[in-house]
C-alpha positions as CSV (number, residue, x, y, z in Angstrom):
1,M,11.0,27.4,-8.1
2,P,10.7,26.7,-11.8
3,E,12.1,23.3,-12.9
4,L,14.3,22.7,-15.9
5,P,12.2,22.1,-19.0
6,E,13.3,18.5,-19.4
7,V,12.7,17.6,-15.8
8,E,9.2,19.1,-16.0
9,T,8.5,17.0,-19.2
10,I,9.5,13.8,-17.3
11,R,7.5,14.8,-14.3
12,R,4.3,15.4,-16.4
13,G,4.8,12.1,-18.2
14,L,5.2,10.2,-15.0
15,A,2.2,12.0,-13.4
16,E,0.0,10.7,-16.2
17,K,1.0,7.1,-15.3
18,V,1.4,7.1,-11.6
19,L,-0.5,9.9,-10.0
20,H,-3.1,8.7,-7.4
21,K,-1.8,5.1,-7.8
22,T,-1.0,3.0,-4.8
23,I,2.5,1.5,-4.3
24,E,2.0,-2.2,-3.7
25,R,5.5,-3.0,-2.5
26,V,9.1,-1.7,-2.5
27,E,12.2,-3.7,-3.0
28,V,15.6,-2.1,-2.3
29,R,18.1,-4.0,-4.5
30,C,21.2,-2.1,-3.6
31,S,21.1,-1.3,0.1
32,R,24.5,0.5,0.0
33,I,22.9,3.6,-1.5
34,I,20.2,4.0,1.1
35,L,21.6,5.3,4.3
36,H,18.6,6.5,6.2
37,P,16.1,5.1,6.7
38,Q,17.4,1.6,6.6
39,P,16.2,-0.3,3.6
40,P,13.6,-2.5,5.4
41,E,12.2,0.6,7.1
42,L,12.0,2.4,3.7
43,E,10.3,-0.6,2.1
44,R,7.7,-0.7,4.9
45,A,7.1,3.0,4.9
46,L,6.5,3.3,1.2
47,A,4.3,0.2,0.7
48,H,0.6,0.9,0.4
49,Q,1.2,4.7,0.1
50,T,-0.6,6.7,-2.6
51,I,1.4,8.8,-5.0
52,K,0.3,12.5,-4.7
53,E,1.4,15.7,-6.4
């Protein structure tokens, strides 16, 4: 599905900076907006993951 042009522009810009980088840690600052998984689970699941396309 083609993306909106402005969304694709942002995606490309972010890809240049973060693609293939490793997430060191995650901190959920507003836990009310994260319903599932619970914020501590999300933080653990994302930490040390590599960003892929």
